[in-house]
Structures are given as C-alpha cells and as structure tokens.
C-alpha positions in Angstrom: -12.0 8.2 2.1 -12.2 4.5 3.0 -15.1 2.6 1.7 -17.9 2.9 4.3 -19.3 -0.4 4.0 -16.0 -2.0 4.2 -15.1 0.2 7.2 -18.4 -0.9 9.0 -17.4 -4.6 8.3 -14.0 -4.1 10.0 -15.3 -2.1 13.0 -18.0 -4.6 13.5 -15.4 -7.4 14.0 -17.6 -10.3 13.5 -15.0 -12.6 12.2 -11.2 -12.5 11.3 -8.6 -11.2 8.9 -6.9 -13.8 6.8 -3.2 -13.1 6.3 -2.3 -14.2 2.9 0.7 -12.1 2.5 3.8 -14.2 2.5 6.5 -12.3 0.8 9.6 -13.6 -1.2 11.6 -14.7 2.0 8.8 -16.6 3.7 7.2 -18.0 0.4 9.3 -21.3 0.2 8.6 -22.1 3.9 5.0 -21.4 3.2 4.9 -23.8 0.2 7.0 -26.4 2.0 4.3 -26.5 4.6 1.7 -26.7 1.9 3.5 -30.0 0.5 5.4 -28.3 -2.5 9.3 -28.6 -2.0 11.7 -26.2 -3.6 12.8 -28.9 -6.1 9.2 -28.6 -7.5 9.7 -25.2 -9.0 12.6 -23.0 -10.7 12.9 -19.4 -10.1 10.9 -16.7 -8.4 8.1 -16.5 -11.3 7.1 -20.2 -10.9 7.3 -20.0 -6.9 4.9 -17.0 -7.0 2.5 -18.9 -9.6 2.4 -21.8 -6.9 1.8 -19.6 -3.9 -0.8 -17.7 -6.0 -2.5 -20.9 -6.8 -2.5 -21.9 -3.2 -4.1 -18.3 -2.2 -6.7 -18.7 -5.0 -7.7 -22.2 -3.6 -8.1 -20.9 -0.1 -10.1 -17.7 -1.3 -12.3 -19.9 -3.6 -13.2 -22.4 -0.8 -16.9 -22.2 0.0 -16.1 -21.2 3.7 -14.1 -18.4 2.8 -16.5 -15.5 2.7 -17.4 -12.3 4.6 -19.6 -14.4 7.1 -16.6 -15.3 8.9 -13.5 -13.7 7.2 -14.1 -10.1 7.4 -10.8 -9.2 5.7 -7.7 -10.4 4.0 -4.1 -9.2 3.7 -2.4 -9.5 0.3 1.2 -9.6 -0.9 1.6 -7.1 -3.5 2.3 -9.7 -6.3 -1.2 -11.2 -5.3 -2.7 -7.7 -5.6 -1.3 -7.5 -9.1 -2.8 -11.0 -10.3 -6.3 -11.9 -10.9 -8.7 -14.3 -9.1 -12.1 -15.1 -10.7 -11.3 -13.1 -14.0 -10.7 -9.7 -12.1 -8.2 -8.1 -9.7 -7.7 -10.2 -6.6 -8.9 -7.1 -4.4 -12.0 -6.7 -6.4 -12.7 -10.5 -6.3 -12.2 -10.6 -2.7 -14.7 -7.8 -2.1 -17.3 -8.0 -4.9 -17.5 -11.9 -5.0 -16.5 -13.1 -1.5 -17.5 -10.0 0.6 -14.0 -9.9 2.1 -12.3 -6.5 2.8 -8.9 -6.5 0.9 -5.8 -5.1 2.6 -2.2 -4.9 1.2 1.3 -5.7 2.9 3.4 -2.7 2.1 6.8 -3.2 4.1 9.8 -4.1 2.5 11.3 -6.1 5.2 13.4 -5.4 8.5 16.6 -3.5 9.2 19.3 -5.6 11.4 18.5 -5.7 15.2 19.4 -2.4 17.1 18.2 -1.8 20.8 16.3 -5.1 20.8 14.1 -4.4 18.0 14.1 -4.5 14.1 12.7 -1.5 12.5 11.2 -1.4 8.9 13.6 -0.9 5.9 13.1 2.6 4.0 10.0 2.4 1.5 10.8 5.2 -1.1 8.1 4.0 -3.4 5.4 3.8 -0.7 3.3 6.5 -2.2 3.3 5.0 -5.6 2.4 1.9 -4.0 -0.3 3.3 -2.1 -1.8 5.0 -5.3 -1.9 1.5 -7.0 -3.7 0.1 -4.0 -6.2 2.7 -4.1 -6.6 2.2 -7.8 -7.2 -1.6 -7.1 -9.7 -1.0 -4.3 -7.7 -1.9 -1.5 -9.0 -0.7 1.8 -6.1 -0.7 4.0 -2.3 -1.8 4.3 -0.1 -3.6 6.8 3.5 -3.2 7.9 5.4 -5.4 10.3 8.5 -4.4 12.8 9.8 -6.9 15.3 10.4 -6.4 19.1 12.9 -9.0 20.6 13.7 -7.4 24.0 11.9 -5.1 26.5 14.1 -2.1 25.6 12.4 1.4 25.9 14.4 3.1 23.4 14.1 0.5 20.8 10.2 0.0 21.3 9.9 3.7 21.0 11.7 3.8 17.9 9.4 1.1 16.3 6.4 2.9 17.6 7.4 6.3 16.2 8.3 4.7 12.8 4.9 2.9 12.5 2.9 5.9 13.4 4.7 8.0 10.9 4.5 5.7 8.1 0.9 5.2 9.1 0.2 8.9 8.5 1.8 8.9 5.1 -0.5 5.9 4.1 -3.7 7.5 5.6 -3.0 10.5 3.6 -4.0 8.2 0.6 -7.3 7.4 2.2 -6.0 4.0 3.2 -6.4 2.6 6.8 -3.0 1.5 7.9 -2.5 -1.7 10.2 0.4 -1.0 12.4 2.1 -4.2 13.2 4.9 -4.1 16.0 5.2 -8.0 16.5 6.7 -9.0 20.0 8.6 -12.1 19.6 6.8 -15.1 21.4 10.0 -16.8 22.7 11.7 -13.9 24.6 12.1 -14.1 28.2 11.0 -10.3 28.9 7.8 -10.6 26.5 5.5 -9.4 29.2 7.6 -6.3 30.0 8.0 -5.7 26.5 4.3 -5.7 26.1 3.8 -3.2 28.8 6.3 -0.9 27.1 4.6 -1.3 23.8 1.1 -0.7 25.1 2.1 2.4 26.8 4.2 3.8 23.7 1.2 3.2 21.3 -1.4 4.7 23.8 0.6 7.9 24.3 0.3 8.4 20.3 -3.5 7.9 20.0 -5.1 11.1 21.2 -3.0 13.1 18.6 -4.2 11.2 15.7 -6.5 12.9 13.0 -7.1 9.5 11.0 -8.3 6.0 12.1 -5.8 3.3 12.3 -5.7 -0.5 13.0 -3.3 -2.6 15.2 -1.8 -6.1 14.7 -0.3 -7.4 17.8 1.1 -10.5 19.3 -1.1 -12.4 21.6 -0.4 -11.1 24.9 0.7 -12.8 28.1 -1.9 -11.1 30.3 -5.6 -11.5 29.1 -7.0 -8.1 27.9 -3.6 -6.4 28.2 -4.4 -4.1 25.1 -8.0 -3.3 26.1 -7.2 0.3 26.5 -6.1 0.5 22.7 -9.2 -1.5 21.6 -11.5 0.9 23.2 -9.8 4.0 21.7 -11.9 5.9 19.1 -9.2 6.1 16.5 -8.6 2.3 16.5 -10.9 0.7 14.1 -9.8 -2.7 15.1 -7.0 -4.7 17.1 -6.0 -8.0 15.5 -3.8 -10.7 16.5 -1.1 -12.5 14.9 -0.4 -16.0 15.7 3.4 -15.5 15.9 4.5 -19.0 15.8 1.8 -20.4 18.3 -0.1 -23.5 17.0 -3.5 -22.8 15.9 -5.0 -24.4 19.1 -2.8 -22.3 21.4 -3.4 -19.1 19.3 -7.1 -19.7 19.3 -7.0 -20.4 23.1 -5.1 -17.2 23.9 -7.3 -15.1 21.5 -10.6 -16.3 23.2 -9.4 -14.6 26.3 -9.0 -11.3 24.8 -12.2 -9.6 24.5 -12.4 -7.4 21.4 -9.5 -8.8 19.6 -9.9 -10.8 16.6 -7.3 -13.1 14.7 -5.3 -12.2 11.7 -3.3 -15.5 11.3 -1.2 -16.7 8.5 0.6 -20.0 9.5 -2.2 -21.0 11.8 -4.9 -20.3 8.9 -2.9 -22.5 6.5 -1.9 -25.4 9.1 -3.0 -28.9 7.7 -3.8 -27.6 4.1 -1.9 -29.6 1.4 -1.4 -29.4 -2.4 -2.0 -33.1 -2.4 -5.6 -32.9 -0.9 -8.6 -33.3 -3.0 -10.9 -30.5 -3.5 -13.3 -32.0 -1.0 -10.6 -32.6 1.7 -9.1 -29.2 1.2 -12.3 -27.5 1.5 -13.4 -29.4 4.7 -10.0 -28.7 6.2 -10.2 -25.0 5.6 -13.8 -24.9 6.6 -12.9 -26.4 10.0 -9.8 -24.1 10.5 -12.0 -21.1 9.6 -14.7 -22.1 12.0 -12.3 -22.6 14.8 -10.5 -19.1 14.2 -14.0 -17.3 13.7 -15.1 -18.8 17.2 -12.1 -17.7 19.0 -12.3 -14.2 17.5 -15.8 -13.6 18.5 -15.6 -15.3 22.0 -15.2 -12.0 23.8 -17.2 -9.7 21.6 
C-alpha cells in the first residue's frame, strides 16, 4: 500500500512535482543547457556523475522542500545513487519532505498511427520491487501522441492503463503520461480524443492513478479527469514551452499542478556560485508553485 502521508501530500496538491528524470538519451542536452558541453566528460559513467551532481545541487537548494515541491521524479540511476549519505529516495522524503517517484519506461517504439507507444519492459516487476525497497511512492512512464488518430491514441491509452495495473500491483501509484506534442496542427482534436479515451477507463479501475498531460489548448479541458475519485492528481508537463508560457497556461487550469523538467532547470548553470544558483532555483520554484496553486 502507498505511504499514507505521501498520498495525502500528493492529493492535497499544494505545490508541484519536479521532473529530475532525464535518461541516457536526453542527459547530454540537459547537461549542455546546464553549461557542461559533451567534450567535458568521457563515457556514460562520467556523464551520469555530472547529471547526478546537478540533480543533487537542485535537491539540496534551500528552496527545494515539500513546502512547494510536493514530489520529484527520479531516473533509475538516480534512485540507485545517494544524496546526503542515504538513498536518493529516502533523502528526498526524510530530509526534504518531497515524495519520490521513479521513471520506469525504456523509451519509445517507432511512430505508428500518429503515436509512439512504449517499448516492452520485461524487467518492470523487478524494477518495481527495487523501487518499493528504496521507499519510492510511485512511477512515471511516457508515450507520445503526434496526431489526432483515434486508433493510435486508443493504443497508447490501453498500454498505459495495462502497465499501470502491473505497477499498482506492487503497491506503487503509476503516473500515466501520454504526451501530446505541442507543435502538431491538430493538437486540440488529439486532446479531445485523449481525454475521452482516458475517461472511459477510469470507472473500471480498482486502484488509484495519476496522470501527466501536456498543457491543453482549452483551459480546464481535463477537469472531468481531475475530479474522478481514482485520479490522485493530474500534473502538467512543460513539453517544450518556455517556463513563462508553461506557467501561464498552467494557471488557467484549475486543479492541475506542474511536473516540469526543462522549465525547472531553465536558467541554471554549473558556472553559477552557490548563492546565484540557489537564488535562481528559488525564483523558479516560486513561479512554478504559484502557477500550480493558482486554480486550487
């Protein structure tokens, strides 16, 4: 069963969920935006050491606490490392008051019917067992919608809910993330299809879920999902929007909170002094927090 204090914090939604889950494919870009070029490290081990240092610096910032950051999503290699002399997940919850989540997907299949479903996850049960052992509360997994294709969107929703049930059987709360690409011409139509496909699944659930969705074209588009008893929280991904635009869109969606990655780390640099870094992340956290609670 999920930790009740953690569940209460997530349901209350008085803050946002930090996405600190860049995987191998996206880590070089994240480091580059942080001011560390690819010629500054050699091999995956050094790359992961550097991204862990960045994440640790964010988590250790005075402003990074459960007062405004209710949860954080970790990459598997982050969960396996330490922060503050203990496991990363334990440090987040015990020291910072932040609920730990784990990214579990292994990337995307090629596009078919306007979508990319998740690759198979044959080691998912073992990973979930490790997550439980590390004190993780829930998981996150991403698919991508790139067209208003009903067949494709249904395939994504079916897969997300099926894998979510497998995860929930371990006592973890799954975050289902069917991301709608922000640049597509038929984004609004895709969001209609996605909302309706998800809604059709909810009444049959015997466990709680969370949803991570692209900020919609129409304000409060996902209100029927937010209000469902089985949906613990609906969080928004920034999806490539700047932090200012993402915050603006988020503030118009009542009951939806942020789960930003690029928008969270925007403006941070390895070259900043600790004072500069902490001041920047404090301003960022405050702006995302205010947008997250604007409609609550």
